[in-house]
C-alpha positions in Angstrom: 9.1 13.7 13.0 8.3 12.0 9.7 11.4 13.3 7.8 13.7 12.3 10.6 12.4 8.8 10.7 12.3 8.4 6.9 15.7 9.8 6.2 17.5 9.4 9.6 20.8 8.8 7.9 20.8 12.4 6.7 20.3 13.8 10.2 21.6 11.5 13.0 22.9 8.1 13.7 20.4 5.3 13.1 20.9 4.1 16.7 18.6 6.9 18.0 15.7 5.6 16.0 13.9 4.2 19.1 14.0 7.7 20.7 12.4 9.1 17.5 9.7 6.5 17.7 8.9 7.4 21.3 8.8 11.1 20.3 5.9 10.3 18.0 3.7 9.8 21.1 4.8 12.9 23.1 1.4 14.6 22.8 -0.7 11.5 23.5 -0.6 12.0 27.3 -1.8 15.6 26.9 -4.7 14.4 24.9 -5.6 11.9 27.6 -5.3 14.6 30.2 -7.8 16.7 28.2 -10.3 13.8 28.4 -10.2 13.1 24.7 -10.0 9.5 23.3 -6.8 8.3 21.7 -8.1 5.8 19.3 -11.3 5.3 17.1 -14.2 3.4 18.6 -15.0 -0.2 17.8 -13.0 -2.8 15.9 -10.8 -0.1 14.2 -9.6 1.2 17.5 -9.1 -2.2 19.1 -7.0 -3.3 16.0 -4.8 -0.3 16.0 -4.3 -0.4 19.8 -3.3 -4.0 19.6 -0.8 -3.3 16.8 0.7 -0.4 18.8 1.3 -2.7 21.8 2.3 -5.8 19.9 5.1 -4.4 17.7 7.6 -4.0 20.6 7.1 -7.8 21.3 8.1 -8.7 17.8 11.1 -6.3 17.9 12.2 -8.0 21.1 12.0 -11.4 19.4 14.0 -10.3 16.4 17.8 -10.9 16.3 18.4 -8.1 13.8 18.1 -5.0 16.0 18.9 -2.4 13.4 16.5 -3.7 10.8 13.7 -4.5 13.3 13.8 -0.9 14.7 13.9 0.5 11.1 10.7 -1.4 10.2 9.1 -0.6 13.5 9.7 3.1 12.9 8.0 2.9 9.5 5.0 1.0 11.0 4.7 3.4 14.0 4.8 6.4 11.7 2.0 4.8 9.6 -0.1 4.0 12.6 0.4 7.5 14.1 -0.5 9.0 10.7 -3.8 7.2 10.7 -4.6 8.3 14.3 -3.6 11.9 13.6 -5.7 12.2 10.5 -8.6 10.6 12.3 -8.5 13.2 15.1 -7.8 16.2 12.9 -11.1 18.0 12.9 -10.3 20.1 9.8 -9.5 17.0 7.7 -12.6 15.3 9.2 -14.8 18.0 7.7 -12.8 18.3 4.5 -11.3 14.9 3.6 -10.9 16.0 0.1 -7.9 18.0 1.1 -6.2 14.8 2.2 -6.7 13.6 -1.4 -5.1 16.8 -2.6 -2.1 16.2 -0.4 -1.8 12.6 -1.5 -2.0 13.6 -5.2 0.6 16.3 -4.7 2.9 13.8 -3.0 2.3 11.3 -5.9 3.3 13.9 -8.4 6.6 14.5 -6.6 7.3 10.8 -6.3 6.4 10.2 -9.9 8.9 12.8 -11.0 11.7 12.0 -8.6 11.2 8.2 -8.3 12.6 7.1 -11.7 15.9 9.0 -10.9 16.5 6.9 -7.8 15.1 3.5 -8.8 17.2 0.5 -7.8 16.7 -1.6 -10.9 16.6 -5.3 -11.3 18.8 -6.3 -14.3 16.3 -9.1 -15.2 13.5 -6.6 -15.9 11.6 -7.1 -19.1 12.4 -3.9 -21.0 15.6 -1.9 -21.2 13.9 1.5 -20.6 16.2 4.5 -20.1 19.3 2.3 -20.3 22.6 3.3 -21.9 25.3 0.6 -21.9 26.0 -0.4 -18.3 24.4 2.7 -16.8 20.8 2.2 -15.8 18.3 4.8 -14.9 18.6 4.1 -11.2 21.9 6.0 -10.5 20.6 7.8 -7.4 22.4 7.8 -4.1 22.1 4.5 -2.2 20.7 6.2 0.9 17.6 7.3 -1.0 17.4 4.5 -3.6 13.9 3.0 -3.8 12.7 -0.3 -5.1 10.4 0.3 -8.1 7.8 -2.2 -6.7 7.5 -0.1 -3.5 7.1 3.2 -5.4 4.8 1.5 -8.0 2.5 0.2 -5.3 2.1 3.5 -3.6 1.6 5.4 -6.8 -1.0 2.9 -8.0 -3.1 3.5 -4.9 -3.0 7.2 -5.6 -3.8 6.6 -9.3 -6.9 4.6 -8.3 -8.1 7.7 -6.4 -7.6 9.9 -9.4 -9.3 7.4 -11.8 -12.4 7.3 -9.6 -12.7 11.1 -9.6 -12.1 11.2 -13.4 -14.5 8.4 -14.3 -17.2 9.6 -11.9 -17.2 13.4 -12.3 -20.6 13.9 -10.6 -18.7 15.5 -7.7 -17.5 18.4 -9.9 -19.7 21.5 -10.2 -18.3 22.0 -13.8 -17.1 19.4 -16.2 -13.7 21.2 -16.6 -13.0 20.9 -12.8 -11.7 17.4 -13.6 -9.2 18.5 -16.3 -6.3 19.3 -13.9 -6.5 15.7 -12.6 -5.1 14.4 -15.8 -1.7 15.9 -15.2 -0.9 13.9 -12.0 -2.4 10.8 -13.5 -0.2 11.0 -16.6 2.9 11.6 -14.5 2.1 8.6 -12.3 1.3 6.3 -15.3 4.6 7.3 -16.9 6.5 6.4 -13.7 4.6 3.1 -13.4 5.6 2.2 -17.0 9.3 3.0 -16.2 9.1 1.0 -12.9 8.1 -2.2 -14.8 6.2 -3.3 -11.7 4.0 -6.1 -13.0 1.9 -6.3 -9.8 1.2 -2.6 -10.0 0.1 -2.9 -13.6 -2.2 -5.8 -12.8 -3.6 -3.9 -9.7 -4.3 -0.8 -11.7 -6.1 -2.8 -14.4 -8.3 -4.5 -11.8 -9.0 -1.2 -10.0 -10.0 0.4 -13.3 -12.5 -2.4 -14.1 -13.9 -2.0 -10.6 -14.3 1.8 -11.0 -16.0 1.3 -14.4 -18.3 -1.3 -12.9 -19.5 1.1 -10.1 -19.8 3.9 -12.6 -22.5 2.0 -14.4 -20.3 1.1 -17.4 -20.7 -2.7 -16.9 -21.1 -3.4 -20.6 -17.7 -1.9 -21.2 -16.2 -4.0 -18.4 -17.6 -7.2 -20.0 -16.2 -6.2 -23.4 -12.7 -5.4 -22.0 -12.5 -8.7 -20.1 -13.8 -10.6 -23.1 -11.2 -9.0 -25.4 -8.4 -9.6 -23.0 -9.4 -13.3 -22.5 -9.9 -13.8 -26.3 -6.6 -12.1 -27.2 -4.8 -14.1 -24.6 -6.2 -17.4 -25.8 -5.4 -16.5 -29.4 -1.8 -15.7 -28.7 -1.2 -18.5 -26.2 1.2 -21.0 -27.7 1.5 -19.2 -31.0 4.9 -18.1 -32.5 3.6 -14.5 -32.7 3.7 -14.4 -28.9 7.5 -14.8 -28.9 8.0 -12.0 -31.3 5.9 -9.4 -29.4 7.1 -7.5 -26.3 4.1 -9.0 -24.5 5.8 -12.4 -25.0 8.8 -11.4 -22.9 6.3 -10.0 -20.3 4.5 -13.3 -20.1 7.7 -15.3 -19.8 9.1 -13.0 -17.1 5.9 -12.9 -15.2 5.6 -16.7 -15.3 9.2 -17.2 -14.1 8.6 -14.7 -11.3 5.4 -16.4 -10.3 7.1 -19.8 -10.1 9.8 -18.4 -7.8 7.2 -16.7 -5.6 5.1 -19.9 -5.3 8.2 -21.6 -3.9 8.8 -18.7 -1.5 5.2 -18.8 -0.3 5.3 -22.5 0.4 8.4 -22.2 2.6 7.0 -19.1 4.2 3.9 -21.0 5.2 6.1 -23.5 6.9 7.7 -20.7 8.9 4.3 -19.4 9.9 3.3 -22.9 11.1 6.6 -23.1 13.1 6.2 -19.7 14.7 2.4 -19.0 14.9 2.3 -16.8 18.0 5.0 -14.2 17.6 6.2 -14.9 14.0 9.9 -15.0 13.3 10.5 -11.5 14.6 10.1 -8.1 13.0 12.7 -7.8 10.2 14.1 -11.3 10.9 12.6 -13.1 7.9 15.8 -13.5 5.8 17.8 -14.9 8.7 14.9 -17.2 9.8 14.5 -18.5 6.2 18.2 -19.2 5.8 18.3 -21.0 9.2 15.2 -23.1 8.5 16.1 -24.0 4.9 19.9 -23.9 4.8 20.2 -26.3 1.8 18.1 -24.3 -0.7 19.9 -22.8 -3.7 20.6 -19.1 -3.9 17.6 -16.8 -4.6 18.7 -13.7 -6.6 22.3 -14.1 -5.3 21.1 -14.4 -1.7 21.0 -17.2 0.8 17.3 -16.4 1.3 14.7 -14.0 -0.2 14.5 -10.6 1.7 10.8 -11.0 2.3 7.9 -13.3 1.7 6.6 -11.6 -1.5 3.1 -11.6 0.0 1.6 -9.0 2.3 -0.5 -11.4 4.3 2.3 -13.9 4.9 4.7 -11.1 5.7 2.4 -9.7 8.4 2.0 -13.2 9.9 5.8 -13.7 9.9 6.5 -10.2 11.3 3.8 -10.0 13.9 2.5 -13.6 14.3 -1.1 -14.7 13.8 -2.3 -12.3 16.5 -0.9 -9.4 14.5 -2.4 -10.7 11.3 -5.8 -11.0 13.0 -5.6 -7.4 14.2 -4.5 -6.2 10.7 -7.3 -8.2 9.1 -9.8 -6.9 11.7 -8.9 -3.3 10.7 -9.5 -4.0 7.0 -12.8 -5.7 7.8 -14.0 -2.8 9.8 -13.0 -0.2 7.2 -14.3 -2.4 4.4 -17.7 -2.7 6.1 -17.9 1.1 6.3 -17.1 1.5 2.7 -19.6 -1.2 1.7 -22.4 0.8 3.4 -21.1 4.1 2.0 -21.1 2.8 -1.6 -24.8 1.9 -1.2 -25.6 5.6 -1.3 -24.9 6.6 -4.9 -26.4 10.1 -4.3 -23.7 11.1 -1.7 -21.4 13.9 -2.9 -18.5 11.7 -1.7 -19.5 8.6 -3.6 -16.7 9.1 -6.2 -14.2 9.5 -3.4 -15.5 6.4 -1.6 -15.2 4.5 -4.9 -11.6 5.7 -5.2 -10.7 4.7 -1.7 -12.3 1.3 -2.3 -10.3 0.9 -5.6 -7.1 1.9 -3.8 -7.7 -0.8 -1.2 -8.3 -3.3 -4.0 -4.9 -2.2 -5.4 -3.3 -2.9 -2.0 -5.0 -6.4 -1.9 -3.9 -7.3 -5.4 -0.4 -6.2 -5.0 -0.3 -7.9 -1.6 -0.9 -11.2 -3.3 2.5 -11.0 -5.0 4.5 -8.6 -2.9 4.6 -6.8 0.4 5.8 -3.5 -0.9 3.4 -1.5 1.3 4.3 -3.1 4.6 7.2 -1.9 6.8 8.7 0.4 4.1 9.3 4.1 3.8 6.1 4.7 1.9 3.9 2.7 4.3 2.3 5.9 5.5 0.6 6.3 2.1 -1.7 3.2 2.4 -2.3 4.0 6.0 -3.4 7.5 5.0 -5.8 6.0 2.5 -7.1 3.7 5.3 -7.7 6.8 7.3 -9.5 8.3 4.3 -11.7 5.3 4.2 -12.8 6.1 7.7 -13.2 9.9 7.1 -15.3 9.6 4.0 -17.8 7.3 5.7 -18.2 9.3 9.0 -20.3 12.3 9.8 -18.8 15.1 11.7 -20.3 17.8 13.8 -18.5 20.3 16.0 -20.5 19.4 19.0 -20.5 15.6 18.9 -17.6 14.8 16.7 -17.5 11.9 14.3 -20.0 9.1 14.7 -18.6 5.5 14.4 -21.0 4.1 11.8 -21.1 4.4 8.1 -24.8 3.4 8.2 -25.7 6.6 10.1 -24.2 8.7 7.4 -26.3 6.9 4.9 -29.4 7.6 6.9 -28.5 11.3 7.4 -28.0 12.1 3.7 
């Protein structure tokens, strides 16, 4: 069902999207009849269950039916992907193959993505640009925002970096060499995307991985050099002559605009705390609440809140934000206990998953590229990987629900 939901315009009329969403759950009654649980145990399962039931409420509240059902389709596909991966016993025993799948998908996106970028004319660098023709000349139906693709690729890059910088999982040192190809492809695509939040997130994730790899002195040196270089260039004429000067100016202007959007978005959350403004109804709600504001990027209102946490609260209300936060807390707790066992053969993988979630958090502070978009299933697959890499599995009893038990068993 995933291709039909992601590229529905290529197959059917978008009006049948609700039927495709229902089709995602066709086999759930069969699982119940077999006496098998639908959701994980504990806070993870409660959070996912609440989100599954709460999304229709926010769709009902929205006044933009087409957009609300589109976003709901992406969210339901992501949630069902999490549950499917959790119950898939083969992946439960071999979560490394999920990483292989994500890396393969990342390679495809890294190659195809730059051909279908929808490019902001105010970007910092004129990469791959000839006259009036920019490098985003792909068909409109499959055009993708560079920030969305950059966010997804950065999460995958964090997984790869952890496996490369902590090669203890490999039986031979040369086992890690093939990982350089997808990483280089992804980094090239990230450079072309000019997604500043992705660059920042990848830098933070790299420092995190180096710290856990025991190279803390190197982390201190890198941070000191960055701070020292930044202070030396700050306010100097040299800054205006270097490409980094344009980067700093562009980032500063963007941050100023975002801070204004965040302030107004917080007012919208305070006005609609229970159910939010309705799924996909942010732009209309913003324009209605603040009709006298100047145009933002040629629009009466920004298309989204430019912040993951604010966008979840606006789309699903505070109950949805609490459920989303509860899921992250539950999975973060499992990873915390899993990382305490450095001798585990999956330690590098857990480090990579943790770094990928840090990427999501950093990017989420400046954008909501990984929420309600076509690539939302990628972060949710990594969330499932966080659960799988910290759970034990046996054919008789299934997965246990505690990361601590795995730590004791190893």
